[in-house]
A tleap script that builds the chain and sets N, CA, C and O, in Angstrom:
source leaprc.protein.ff14SB
mol = sequence {
  NMET ASN THR GLN ALA GLU ASN GLU LEU LEU
  ALA GLN LEU ALA GLU VAL VAL ALA ASN LEU
  HIE ASP GLY GLY MET GLN ASP GLY GLU ALA
  MET PHE MET LEU GLY ALA GLY ALA ASP ARG
  LEU VAL SER ILE ARG ALA HIE ASN ASN TRP
  SER HIE PHE LYS GLY SER LEU THR PRO ALA
  ASP ILE LEU GLU LEU LEU GLN GLN ILE ASP
  ALA GLU GLY ASN THR ALA LEU ARG GLU GLU
  LYS GLY ARG GLN ALA TYR ALA LEU GLN ALA
  LEU ALA LEU SER LEU ALA ALA ARG ASP ALA
  GLU GLN ASP THR THR LYS ALA GLY ALA ALA
  LEU LEU ASP GLN VAL ILE GLU SER ALA LEU
  SER ASN PHE ARG THR HIE ALA LYS PRO ALA
  LEU CGLY
}
set mol.1.N position { -32.105 -72.180 15.178 }
set mol.1.CA position { -33.257 -72.802 14.583 }
set mol.1.C position { -33.537 -72.102 13.297 }
set mol.1.O position { -33.555 -70.871 13.283 }
set mol.2.N position { -33.761 -72.805 12.199 }
set mol.2.CA position { -34.022 -72.129 10.926 }
set mol.2.C position { -35.499 -71.703 10.884 }
set mol.2.O position { -36.317 -72.147 11.689 }
set mol.3.N position { -35.806 -70.836 9.928 }
set mol.3.CA position { -37.160 -70.216 9.866 }
set mol.3.C position { -38.236 -71.286 9.629 }
set mol.3.O position { -39.291 -71.228 10.260 }
set mol.4.N position { -38.002 -72.249 8.747 }
set mol.4.CA position { -38.973 -73.273 8.458 }
set mol.4.C position { -39.289 -74.106 9.728 }
set mol.4.O position { -40.449 -74.382 10.035 }
set mol.5.N position { -38.227 -74.489 10.443 }
set mol.5.CA position { -38.446 -75.304 11.679 }
set mol.5.C position { -39.180 -74.469 12.675 }
set mol.5.O position { -40.089 -74.972 13.336 }
set mol.6.N position { -38.830 -73.204 12.819 }
set mol.6.CA position { -39.551 -72.390 13.793 }
set mol.6.C position { -40.992 -72.121 13.396 }
set mol.6.O position { -41.855 -72.009 14.266 }
set mol.7.N position { -41.270 -72.015 12.125 }
set mol.7.CA position { -42.683 -71.873 11.671 }
set mol.7.C position { -43.501 -73.122 12.008 }
set mol.7.O position { -44.657 -73.042 12.424 }
set mol.8.N position { -42.864 -74.270 11.816 }
set mol.8.CA position { -43.555 -75.536 12.170 }
set mol.8.C position { -43.763 -75.602 13.705 }
set mol.8.O position { -44.833 -75.996 14.168 }
set mol.9.N position { -42.786 -75.234 14.445 }
set mol.9.CA position { -42.930 -75.198 15.888 }
set mol.9.C position { -44.021 -74.263 16.297 }
set mol.9.O position { -44.833 -74.589 17.162 }
set mol.10.N position { -44.056 -73.081 15.678 }
set mol.10.CA position { -45.119 -72.109 16.007 }
set mol.10.C position { -46.507 -72.653 15.711 }
set mol.10.O position { -47.430 -72.424 16.493 }
set mol.11.N position { -46.679 -73.349 14.635 }
set mol.11.CA position { -47.954 -73.945 14.267 }
set mol.11.C position { -48.374 -74.937 15.350 }
set mol.11.O position { -49.530 -74.953 15.771 }
set mol.12.N position { -47.424 -75.767 15.800 }
set mol.12.CA position { -47.763 -76.782 16.846 }
set mol.12.C position { -48.038 -76.047 18.148 }
set mol.12.O position { -48.991 -76.407 18.839 }
set mol.13.N position { -47.252 -75.028 18.525 }
set mol.13.CA position { -47.508 -74.318 19.740 }
set mol.13.C position { -48.897 -73.645 19.689 }
set mol.13.O position { -49.633 -73.688 20.675 }
set mol.14.N position { -49.250 -73.045 18.588 }
set mol.14.CA position { -50.558 -72.410 18.436 }
set mol.14.C position { -51.672 -73.376 18.637 }
set mol.14.O position { -52.675 -73.051 19.273 }
set mol.15.N position { -51.515 -74.578 18.100 }
set mol.15.CA position { -52.550 -75.629 18.223 }
set mol.15.C position { -52.723 -76.057 19.659 }
set mol.15.O position { -53.852 -76.184 20.134 }
set mol.16.N position { -51.617 -76.285 20.369 }
set mol.16.CA position { -51.688 -76.774 21.761 }
set mol.16.C position { -52.214 -75.652 22.666 }
set mol.16.O position { -53.035 -75.910 23.547 }
set mol.17.N position { -51.754 -74.414 22.462 }
set mol.17.CA position { -52.243 -73.276 23.289 }
set mol.17.C position { -53.720 -73.103 23.054 }
set mol.17.O position { -54.472 -72.903 24.007 }
set mol.18.N position { -54.173 -73.174 21.772 }
set mol.18.CA position { -55.593 -72.987 21.501 }
set mol.18.C position { -56.406 -74.125 22.141 }
set mol.18.O position { -57.493 -73.897 22.673 }
set mol.19.N position { -55.871 -75.339 22.084 }
set mol.19.CA position { -56.574 -76.492 22.689 }
set mol.19.C position { -56.686 -76.297 24.229 }
set mol.19.O position { -57.721 -76.583 24.833 }
set mol.20.N position { -55.617 -75.816 24.816 }
set mol.20.CA position { -55.648 -75.549 26.266 }
set mol.20.C position { -56.642 -74.469 26.597 }
set mol.20.O position { -57.378 -74.588 27.577 }
set mol.21.N position { -56.683 -73.433 25.818 }
set mol.21.CA position { -57.616 -72.332 25.990 }
set mol.21.C position { -59.044 -72.793 25.843 }
set mol.21.O position { -59.922 -72.365 26.592 }
set mol.22.N position { -59.281 -73.663 24.882 }
set mol.22.CA position { -60.644 -74.137 24.552 }
set mol.22.C position { -61.161 -75.236 25.520 }
set mol.22.O position { -62.214 -75.822 25.267 }
set mol.23.N position { -60.462 -75.505 26.573 }
set mol.23.CA position { -60.972 -76.500 27.561 }
set mol.23.C position { -59.979 -77.449 28.109 }
set mol.23.O position { -60.244 -78.140 29.093 }
set mol.24.N position { -58.835 -77.500 27.495 }
set mol.24.CA position { -57.794 -78.443 28.003 }
set mol.24.C position { -57.400 -78.191 29.390 }
set mol.24.O position { -57.099 -79.138 30.116 }
set mol.25.N position { -57.380 -76.911 29.836 }
set mol.25.CA position { -56.987 -76.605 31.196 }
set mol.25.C position { -58.039 -77.031 32.226 }
set mol.25.O position { -57.771 -77.108 33.425 }
set mol.26.N position { -59.243 -77.305 31.716 }
set mol.26.CA position { -60.302 -77.809 32.641 }
set mol.26.C position { -60.295 -79.345 32.741 }
set mol.26.O position { -61.043 -79.920 33.531 }
set mol.27.N position { -59.463 -79.989 31.952 }
set mol.27.CA position { -59.342 -81.420 31.964 }
set mol.27.C position { -58.371 -81.800 33.109 }
set mol.27.O position { -57.152 -81.720 32.953 }
set mol.28.N position { -58.930 -82.206 34.238 }
set mol.28.CA position { -58.138 -82.478 35.410 }
set mol.28.C position { -57.045 -83.561 35.190 }
set mol.28.O position { -55.917 -83.456 35.671 }
set mol.29.N position { -57.452 -84.597 34.439 }
set mol.29.CA position { -56.465 -85.673 34.235 }
set mol.29.C position { -55.318 -85.187 33.356 }
set mol.29.O position { -54.161 -85.500 33.639 }
set mol.30.N position { -55.609 -84.423 32.288 }
set mol.30.CA position { -54.560 -83.938 31.438 }
set mol.30.C position { -53.667 -82.953 32.217 }
set mol.30.O position { -52.455 -82.959 32.002 }
set mol.31.N position { -54.195 -82.132 33.085 }
set mol.31.CA position { -53.363 -81.219 33.851 }
set mol.31.C position { -52.586 -81.942 34.890 }
set mol.31.O position { -51.458 -81.552 35.192 }
set mol.32.N position { -53.151 -83.006 35.470 }
set mol.32.CA position { -52.356 -83.873 36.402 }
set mol.32.C position { -51.167 -84.462 35.665 }
set mol.32.O position { -50.056 -84.443 36.196 }
set mol.33.N position { -51.362 -84.993 34.445 }
set mol.33.CA position { -50.279 -85.595 33.645 }
set mol.33.C position { -49.248 -84.536 33.345 }
set mol.33.O position { -48.051 -84.805 33.442 }
set mol.34.N position { -49.682 -83.314 32.977 }
set mol.34.CA position { -48.732 -82.265 32.654 }
set mol.34.C position { -47.928 -81.892 33.907 }
set mol.34.O position { -46.710 -81.731 33.824 }
set mol.35.N position { -48.571 -81.755 35.036 }
set mol.35.CA position { -47.867 -81.391 36.261 }
set mol.35.C position { -46.925 -82.514 36.744 }
set mol.35.O position { -45.831 -82.238 37.236 }
set mol.36.N position { -47.355 -83.773 36.602 }
set mol.36.CA position { -46.526 -84.875 36.984 }
set mol.36.C position { -45.298 -84.982 36.120 }
set mol.36.O position { -44.196 -85.216 36.617 }
set mol.37.N position { -45.491 -84.805 34.780 }
set mol.37.CA position { -44.375 -84.873 33.869 }
set mol.37.C position { -43.377 -83.718 34.108 }
set mol.37.O position { -42.164 -83.920 34.061 }
set mol.38.N position { -43.900 -82.525 34.362 }
set mol.38.CA position { -43.023 -81.368 34.648 }
set mol.38.C position { -42.285 -81.605 35.931 }
set mol.38.O position { -41.095 -81.310 36.036 }
set mol.39.N position { -42.988 -82.142 36.920 }
set mol.39.CA position { -42.321 -82.387 38.246 }
set mol.39.C position { -41.225 -83.414 38.077 }
set mol.39.O position { -40.146 -83.245 38.646 }
set mol.40.N position { -41.448 -84.442 37.339 }
set mol.40.CA position { -40.402 -85.459 37.091 }
set mol.40.C position { -39.152 -84.861 36.453 }
set mol.40.O position { -38.031 -85.169 36.857 }
set mol.41.N position { -39.354 -84.015 35.468 }
set mol.41.CA position { -38.222 -83.396 34.768 }
set mol.41.C position { -37.532 -82.330 35.673 }
set mol.41.O position { -36.303 -82.297 35.746 }
set mol.42.N position { -38.280 -81.504 36.325 }
set mol.42.CA position { -37.704 -80.488 37.164 }
set mol.42.C position { -36.931 -81.094 38.312 }
set mol.42.O position { -35.889 -80.579 38.716 }
set mol.43.N position { -37.443 -82.184 38.831 }
set mol.43.CA position { -36.767 -82.844 39.972 }
set mol.43.C position { -35.426 -83.453 39.593 }
set mol.43.O position { -34.573 -83.655 40.457 }
set mol.44.N position { -35.231 -83.747 38.317 }
set mol.44.CA position { -33.961 -84.316 37.846 }
set mol.44.C position { -32.823 -83.361 38.221 }
set mol.44.O position { -31.735 -83.803 38.588 }
set mol.45.N position { -33.073 -82.074 38.129 }
set mol.45.CA position { -32.033 -81.071 38.370 }
set mol.45.C position { -32.295 -80.295 39.685 }
set mol.45.O position { -31.676 -79.260 39.933 }
set mol.46.N position { -33.201 -80.799 40.500 }
set mol.46.CA position { -33.523 -80.192 41.776 }
set mol.46.C position { -33.827 -78.688 41.669 }
set mol.46.O position { -33.346 -77.889 42.473 }
set mol.47.N position { -34.621 -78.326 40.676 }
set mol.47.CA position { -35.087 -76.953 40.509 }
set mol.47.C position { -36.529 -76.816 41.126 }
set mol.47.O position { -37.240 -77.797 41.345 }
set mol.48.N position { -36.878 -75.597 41.372 }
set mol.48.CA position { -38.209 -75.354 41.958 }
set mol.48.C position { -39.290 -75.118 40.957 }
set mol.48.O position { -40.471 -75.302 41.251 }
set mol.49.N position { -38.892 -74.698 39.736 }
set mol.49.CA position { -39.908 -74.383 38.771 }
set mol.49.C position { -39.449 -74.691 37.374 }
set mol.49.O position { -38.274 -74.974 37.138 }
set mol.50.N position { -40.398 -74.635 36.429 }
set mol.50.CA position { -40.159 -75.054 35.024 }
set mol.50.C position { -39.172 -74.078 34.356 }
set mol.50.O position { -38.287 -74.522 33.624 }
set mol.51.N position { -39.300 -72.777 34.586 }
set mol.51.CA position { -38.438 -71.812 33.869 }
set mol.51.C position { -36.979 -71.978 34.369 }
set mol.51.O position { -36.072 -71.868 33.545 }
set mol.52.N position { -36.712 -72.226 35.612 }
set mol.52.CA position { -35.323 -72.446 36.043 }
set mol.52.C position { -34.788 -73.738 35.463 }
set mol.52.O position { -33.625 -73.809 35.067 }
set mol.53.N position { -35.620 -74.754 35.410 }
set mol.53.CA position { -35.235 -76.008 34.861 }
set mol.53.C position { -34.823 -75.817 33.346 }
set mol.53.O position { -33.751 -76.251 32.924 }
set mol.54.N position { -35.684 -75.179 32.592 }
set mol.54.CA position { -35.392 -74.974 31.155 }
set mol.54.C position { -34.097 -74.150 30.994 }
set mol.54.O position { -33.275 -74.424 30.119 }
set mol.55.N position { -33.943 -73.145 31.853 }
set mol.55.CA position { -32.754 -72.311 31.735 }
set mol.55.C position { -31.470 -73.055 32.027 }
set mol.55.O position { -30.404 -72.639 31.573 }
set mol.56.N position { -31.543 -74.117 32.753 }
set mol.56.CA position { -30.327 -74.877 33.162 }
set mol.56.C position { -29.901 -75.863 32.070 }
set mol.56.O position { -28.830 -76.460 32.172 }
set mol.57.N position { -30.698 -76.039 31.054 }
set mol.57.CA position { -30.408 -77.071 30.045 }
set mol.57.C position { -29.502 -76.571 28.943 }
set mol.57.O position { -29.629 -75.438 28.478 }
set mol.58.N position { -28.605 -77.412 28.539 }
set mol.58.CA position { -27.774 -77.146 27.347 }
set mol.58.C position { -28.544 -77.623 26.102 }
set mol.58.O position { -29.496 -78.391 26.241 }
set mol.59.N position { -28.166 -77.199 24.917 }
set mol.59.CA position { -28.778 -77.729 23.711 }
set mol.59.C position { -28.714 -79.303 23.677 }
set mol.59.O position { -29.674 -79.954 23.265 }
set mol.60.N position { -27.592 -79.873 24.107 }
set mol.60.CA position { -27.490 -81.347 24.094 }
set mol.60.C position { -28.489 -81.955 25.092 }
set mol.60.O position { -29.075 -83.003 24.822 }
set mol.61.N position { -28.678 -81.304 26.230 }
set mol.61.CA position { -29.683 -81.790 27.221 }
set mol.61.C position { -31.077 -81.774 26.618 }
set mol.61.O position { -31.857 -82.714 26.764 }
set mol.62.N position { -31.363 -80.667 25.933 }
set mol.62.CA position { -32.709 -80.562 25.327 }
set mol.62.C position { -32.913 -81.646 24.281 }
set mol.62.O position { -33.966 -82.283 24.245 }
set mol.63.N position { -31.909 -81.863 23.425 }
set mol.63.CA position { -32.066 -82.896 22.423 }
set mol.63.C position { -32.291 -84.241 23.033 }
set mol.63.O position { -33.139 -84.999 22.563 }
set mol.64.N position { -31.560 -84.560 24.064 }
set mol.64.CA position { -31.698 -85.855 24.800 }
set mol.64.C position { -33.098 -85.961 25.387 }
set mol.64.O position { -33.738 -87.007 25.277 }
set mol.65.N position { -33.575 -84.901 26.002 }
set mol.65.CA position { -34.909 -84.936 26.620 }
set mol.65.C position { -35.974 -85.082 25.546 }
set mol.65.O position { -36.933 -85.836 25.716 }
set mol.66.N position { -35.810 -84.356 24.427 }
set mol.66.CA position { -36.826 -84.483 23.319 }
set mol.66.C position { -36.871 -85.870 22.778 }
set mol.66.O position { -37.950 -86.352 22.432 }
set mol.67.N position { -35.728 -86.555 22.684 }
set mol.67.CA position { -35.754 -87.935 22.189 }
set mol.67.C position { -36.426 -88.860 23.226 }
set mol.67.O position { -37.169 -89.774 22.870 }
set mol.68.N position { -36.150 -88.602 24.492 }
set mol.68.CA position { -36.814 -89.440 25.534 }
set mol.68.C position { -38.340 -89.171 25.539 }
set mol.68.O position { -39.136 -90.107 25.620 }
set mol.69.N position { -38.727 -87.912 25.453 }
set mol.69.CA position { -40.128 -87.559 25.468 }
set mol.69.C position { -40.814 -88.136 24.220 }
set mol.69.O position { -41.945 -88.612 24.320 }
set mol.70.N position { -40.175 -88.107 23.076 }
set mol.70.CA position { -40.735 -88.676 21.855 }
set mol.70.C position { -40.964 -90.175 22.008 }
set mol.70.O position { -42.009 -90.686 21.606 }
set mol.71.N position { -40.013 -90.870 22.577 }
set mol.71.CA position { -40.158 -92.323 22.803 }
set mol.71.C position { -41.339 -92.582 23.763 }
set mol.71.O position { -42.185 -93.435 23.499 }
set mol.72.N position { -41.378 -91.848 24.854 }
set mol.72.CA position { -42.459 -92.033 25.854 }
set mol.72.C position { -43.802 -91.655 25.231 }
set mol.72.O position { -44.813 -92.309 25.488 }
set mol.73.N position { -43.815 -90.629 24.435 }
set mol.73.CA position { -45.067 -90.192 23.800 }
set mol.73.C position { -45.595 -91.252 22.823 }
set mol.73.O position { -46.790 -91.548 22.806 }
set mol.74.N position { -44.699 -91.816 22.015 }
set mol.74.CA position { -45.064 -92.911 21.102 }
set mol.74.C position { -45.616 -94.110 21.859 }
set mol.74.O position { -46.601 -94.719 21.442 }
set mol.75.N position { -44.981 -94.440 22.965 }
set mol.75.CA position { -45.495 -95.548 23.782 }
set mol.75.C position { -46.849 -95.225 24.333 }
set mol.75.O position { -47.721 -96.094 24.339 }
set mol.76.N position { -47.071 -94.025 24.794 }
set mol.76.CA position { -48.371 -93.606 25.332 }
set mol.76.C position { -49.445 -93.682 24.244 }
set mol.76.O position { -50.572 -94.096 24.518 }
set mol.77.N position { -49.118 -93.300 23.054 }
set mol.77.CA position { -50.088 -93.369 21.958 }
set mol.77.C position { -50.424 -94.828 21.622 }
set mol.77.O position { -51.589 -95.166 21.413 }
set mol.78.N position { -49.421 -95.672 21.573 }
set mol.78.CA position { -49.665 -97.111 21.303 }
set mol.78.C position { -50.547 -97.745 22.406 }
set mol.78.O position { -51.350 -98.639 22.139 }
set mol.79.N position { -50.377 -97.269 23.614 }
set mol.79.CA position { -51.164 -97.791 24.749 }
set mol.79.C position { -52.471 -97.030 24.903 }
set mol.79.O position { -53.183 -97.223 25.889 }
set mol.80.N position { -52.802 -96.163 23.938 }
set mol.80.CA position { -54.035 -95.369 23.947 }
set mol.80.C position { -54.181 -94.537 25.211 }
set mol.80.O position { -55.258 -94.454 25.802 }
set mol.81.N position { -53.063 -93.918 25.616 }
set mol.81.CA position { -53.054 -93.001 26.724 }
set mol.81.C position { -52.881 -91.593 26.192 }
set mol.81.O position { -51.819 -90.979 26.295 }
set mol.82.N position { -53.982 -91.105 25.615 }
set mol.82.CA position { -53.973 -89.839 24.914 }
set mol.82.C position { -53.610 -88.636 25.752 }
set mol.82.O position { -52.882 -87.754 25.297 }
set mol.83.N position { -54.113 -88.592 26.979 }
set mol.83.CA position { -53.811 -87.408 27.834 }
set mol.83.C position { -52.321 -87.399 28.172 }
set mol.83.O position { -51.702 -86.335 28.199 }
set mol.84.N position { -51.757 -88.537 28.422 }
set mol.84.CA position { -50.357 -88.626 28.751 }
set mol.84.C position { -49.519 -88.169 27.555 }
set mol.84.O position { -48.561 -87.414 27.723 }
set mol.85.N position { -49.872 -88.622 26.356 }
set mol.85.CA position { -49.183 -88.215 25.138 }
set mol.85.C position { -49.320 -86.693 24.913 }
set mol.85.O position { -48.376 -86.025 24.493 }
set mol.86.N position { -50.512 -86.177 25.203 }
set mol.86.CA position { -50.752 -84.734 25.050 }
set mol.86.C position { -49.846 -83.964 26.012 }
set mol.86.O position { -49.219 -82.983 25.612 }
set mol.87.N position { -49.770 -84.391 27.262 }
set mol.87.CA position { -48.892 -83.704 28.230 }
set mol.87.C position { -47.433 -83.755 27.812 }
set mol.87.O position { -46.720 -82.758 27.924 }
set mol.88.N position { -46.991 -84.888 27.337 }
set mol.88.CA position { -45.645 -85.011 26.854 }
set mol.88.C position { -45.376 -84.125 25.672 }
set mol.88.O position { -44.295 -83.546 25.565 }
set mol.89.N position { -46.347 -84.002 24.771 }
set mol.89.CA position { -46.216 -83.093 23.663 }
set mol.89.C position { -46.072 -81.659 24.082 }
set mol.89.O position { -45.266 -80.927 23.507 }
set mol.90.N position { -46.835 -81.233 25.076 }
set mol.90.CA position { -46.742 -79.871 25.580 }
set mol.90.C position { -45.376 -79.592 26.208 }
set mol.90.O position { -44.787 -78.532 25.995 }
set mol.91.N position { -44.886 -80.550 26.977 }
set mol.91.CA position { -43.517 -80.399 27.579 }
set mol.91.C position { -42.473 -80.296 26.472 }
set mol.91.O position { -41.597 -79.432 26.521 }
set mol.92.N position { -42.562 -81.169 25.480 }
set mol.92.CA position { -41.605 -81.163 24.401 }
set mol.92.C position { -41.611 -79.845 23.589 }
set mol.92.O position { -40.569 -79.315 23.205 }
set mol.93.N position { -42.820 -79.356 23.355 }
set mol.93.CA position { -42.934 -78.040 22.616 }
set mol.93.C position { -42.282 -76.916 23.411 }
set mol.93.O position { -41.586 -76.069 22.852 }
set mol.94.N position { -42.512 -76.917 24.712 }
set mol.94.CA position { -41.933 -75.881 25.541 }
set mol.94.C position { -40.393 -75.954 25.484 }
set mol.94.O position { -39.726 -74.928 25.355 }
set mol.95.N position { -39.848 -77.151 25.579 }
set mol.95.CA position { -38.420 -77.347 25.524 }
set mol.95.C position { -37.844 -76.939 24.147 }
set mol.95.O position { -36.809 -76.279 24.052 }
set mol.96.N position { -38.552 -77.357 23.104 }
set mol.96.CA position { -38.079 -77.059 21.749 }
set mol.96.C position { -38.080 -75.572 21.458 }
set mol.96.O position { -37.282 -75.087 20.656 }
set mol.97.N position { -38.982 -74.845 22.115 }
set mol.97.CA position { -39.115 -73.418 21.822 }
set mol.97.C position { -38.204 -72.557 22.697 }
set mol.97.O position { -38.250 -71.331 22.600 }
set mol.98.N position { -37.389 -73.161 23.535 }
set mol.98.CA position { -36.544 -72.395 24.417 }
set mol.98.C position { -35.680 -71.410 23.690 }
set mol.98.O position { -35.554 -70.279 24.157 }
set mol.99.N position { -35.081 -71.755 22.588 }
set mol.99.CA position { -34.221 -70.866 21.856 }
set mol.99.C position { -34.848 -70.244 20.620 }
set mol.99.O position { -34.152 -69.895 19.667 }
set mol.100.N position { -36.145 -70.111 20.643 }
set mol.100.CA position { -36.888 -69.517 19.516 }
set mol.100.C position { -36.395 -68.066 19.245 }
set mol.100.O position { -35.965 -67.371 20.166 }
set mol.101.N position { -36.463 -67.650 18.038 }
set mol.101.CA position { -36.028 -66.301 17.692 }
set mol.101.C position { -37.156 -65.403 17.336 }
set mol.101.O position { -37.031 -64.191 17.512 }
set mol.102.N position { -38.288 -65.924 16.831 }
set mol.102.CA position { -39.399 -65.095 16.403 }
set mol.102.C position { -40.217 -64.702 17.660 }
set mol.102.O position { -40.439 -65.519 18.553 }
set mol.103.N position { -40.649 -63.443 17.697 }
set mol.103.CA position { -41.431 -62.941 18.830 }
set mol.103.C position { -42.737 -63.747 19.017 }
set mol.103.O position { -43.138 -64.026 20.147 }
set mol.104.N position { -43.376 -64.105 17.933 }
set mol.104.CA position { -44.611 -64.860 18.012 }
set mol.104.C position { -44.405 -66.212 18.675 }
set mol.104.O position { -45.202 -66.653 19.504 }
set mol.105.N position { -43.299 -66.864 18.278 }
set mol.105.CA position { -42.992 -68.165 18.874 }
set mol.105.C position { -42.655 -68.018 20.365 }
set mol.105.O position { -43.067 -68.833 21.191 }
set mol.106.N position { -41.918 -66.993 20.679 }
set mol.106.CA position { -41.594 -66.766 22.103 }
set mol.106.C position { -42.844 -66.493 22.906 }
set mol.106.O position { -42.956 -66.951 24.043 }
set mol.107.N position { -43.800 -65.750 22.336 }
set mol.107.CA position { -45.044 -65.461 23.048 }
set mol.107.C position { -45.876 -66.724 23.232 }
set mol.107.O position { -46.456 -66.915 24.301 }
set mol.108.N position { -45.950 -67.560 22.261 }
set mol.108.CA position { -46.677 -68.807 22.377 }
set mol.108.C position { -46.036 -69.713 23.396 }
set mol.108.O position { -46.732 -70.364 24.175 }
set mol.109.N position { -44.711 -69.766 23.404 }
set mol.109.CA position { -44.005 -70.581 24.370 }
set mol.109.C position { -44.208 -70.065 25.788 }
set mol.109.O position { -44.337 -70.841 26.735 }
set mol.110.N position { -44.235 -68.753 25.913 }
set mol.110.CA position { -44.472 -68.153 27.263 }
set mol.110.C position { -45.867 -68.529 27.784 }
set mol.110.O position { -46.028 -68.838 28.965 }
set mol.111.N position { -46.862 -68.503 26.911 }
set mol.111.CA position { -48.209 -68.939 27.333 }
set mol.111.C position { -48.216 -70.385 27.749 }
set mol.111.O position { -48.792 -70.742 28.776 }
set mol.112.N position { -47.590 -71.206 26.966 }
set mol.112.CA position { -47.478 -72.642 27.328 }
set mol.112.C position { -46.769 -72.821 28.641 }
set mol.112.O position { -47.224 -73.578 29.498 }
set mol.113.N position { -45.659 -72.132 28.811 }
set mol.113.CA position { -44.871 -72.203 30.056 }
set mol.113.C position { -45.719 -71.819 31.282 }
set mol.113.O position { -45.573 -72.417 32.348 }
set mol.114.N position { -46.596 -70.831 31.130 }
set mol.114.CA position { -47.456 -70.431 32.246 }
set mol.114.C position { -48.394 -71.576 32.622 }
set mol.114.O position { -48.646 -71.805 33.805 }
set mol.115.N position { -48.897 -72.276 31.653 }
set mol.115.CA position { -49.782 -73.400 31.942 }
set mol.115.C position { -48.975 -74.528 32.616 }
set mol.115.O position { -49.449 -75.154 33.564 }
set mol.116.N position { -47.765 -74.775 32.121 }
set mol.116.CA position { -46.906 -75.816 32.729 }
set mol.116.C position { -46.591 -75.455 34.147 }
set mol.116.O position { -46.687 -76.314 35.024 }
set mol.117.N position { -46.209 -74.197 34.428 }
set mol.117.CA position { -45.896 -73.738 35.792 }
set mol.117.C position { -47.118 -73.965 36.687 }
set mol.117.O position { -46.978 -74.426 37.820 }
set mol.118.N position { -48.299 -73.648 36.189 }
set mol.118.CA position { -49.513 -73.773 37.011 }
set mol.118.C position { -49.806 -75.248 37.278 }
set mol.118.O position { -50.135 -75.626 38.402 }
set mol.119.N position { -49.684 -76.077 36.245 }
set mol.119.CA position { -49.907 -77.529 36.429 }
set mol.119.C position { -48.895 -78.111 37.428 }
set mol.119.O position { -49.248 -78.910 38.295 }
set mol.120.N position { -47.652 -77.698 37.287 }
set mol.120.CA position { -46.620 -78.143 38.212 }
set mol.120.C position { -46.920 -77.720 39.629 }
set mol.120.O position { -46.829 -78.535 40.548 }
set mol.121.N position { -47.263 -76.506 39.823 }
set mol.121.CA position { -47.621 -75.996 41.178 }
set mol.121.C position { -48.788 -76.758 41.775 }
set mol.121.O position { -48.749 -77.154 42.940 }
set mol.122.N position { -49.813 -76.961 40.989 }
set mol.122.CA position { -51.010 -77.685 41.462 }
set mol.122.C position { -50.668 -79.130 41.783 }
set mol.122.O position { -51.128 -79.666 42.791 }
set mol.123.N position { -49.865 -79.768 40.935 }
set mol.123.CA position { -49.461 -81.132 41.183 }
set mol.123.C position { -48.708 -81.215 42.508 }
set mol.123.O position { -48.988 -82.080 43.337 }
set mol.124.N position { -47.756 -80.315 42.698 }
set mol.124.CA position { -46.955 -80.356 43.933 }
set mol.124.C position { -47.764 -80.037 45.213 }
set mol.124.O position { -47.510 -80.570 46.292 }
set mol.125.N position { -48.724 -79.161 45.034 }
set mol.125.CA position { -49.550 -78.790 46.180 }
set mol.125.C position { -50.627 -79.807 46.546 }
set mol.125.O position { -50.890 -80.038 47.726 }
set mol.126.N position { -51.255 -80.420 45.527 }
set mol.126.CA position { -52.416 -81.246 45.771 }
set mol.126.C position { -52.147 -82.763 45.537 }
set mol.126.O position { -52.500 -83.591 46.377 }
set mol.127.N position { -51.559 -83.091 44.457 }
set mol.127.CA position { -51.418 -84.536 44.129 }
set mol.127.C position { -50.202 -85.200 44.713 }
set mol.127.O position { -50.291 -86.302 45.254 }
set mol.128.N position { -49.072 -84.546 44.612 }
set mol.128.CA position { -47.835 -85.191 45.108 }
set mol.128.C position { -47.906 -85.532 46.597 }
set mol.128.O position { -47.498 -86.631 46.974 }
set mol.129.N position { -48.407 -84.640 47.463 }
set mol.129.CA position { -48.489 -85.095 48.875 }
set mol.129.C position { -49.421 -86.311 49.069 }
set mol.129.O position { -49.174 -87.170 49.916 }
set mol.130.N position { -50.463 -86.358 48.287 }
set mol.130.CA position { -51.401 -87.477 48.400 }
set mol.130.C position { -50.808 -88.789 47.910 }
set mol.130.O position { -51.187 -89.869 48.363 }
set mol.131.N position { -49.871 -88.674 46.976 }
set mol.131.CA position { -49.220 -89.848 46.408 }
set mol.131.C position { -48.136 -90.438 47.348 }
set mol.131.O position { -47.686 -91.574 47.201 }
set mol.132.N position { -47.760 -89.600 48.304 }
set mol.132.CA position { -46.748 -90.069 49.258 }
set mol.132.C position { -45.435 -89.635 48.964 }
set mol.132.O position { -44.498 -89.964 49.692 }
savepdb mol mol.pdb
quit
């Protein structure tokens, strides 16, 4: 990843992490969407958590997933499903940051990954059993 691309990624990561810190983690619907999206992706490869899932991906896998997430995010925005689009953005940023080189970007991605892991765990513990 070149420096300019990583700086842009860092800016987006900082914005999402700040938003989560400022109240996004208290938004039950947004965290449900984040957990559900992470569960869907993690289940593709039968992994137990987000970090193992990310570690199993090749660069080609990540590119394919980012394209899919982008398309789904654009659809969610058109349908005025802001929380779903936000959750998809968070997942995409985490995936895009997997091979970051700058320590600051790695730290931001690690914070985001902690939120994703928590949302995934909560989804699997509380929501998924209720959904059947």
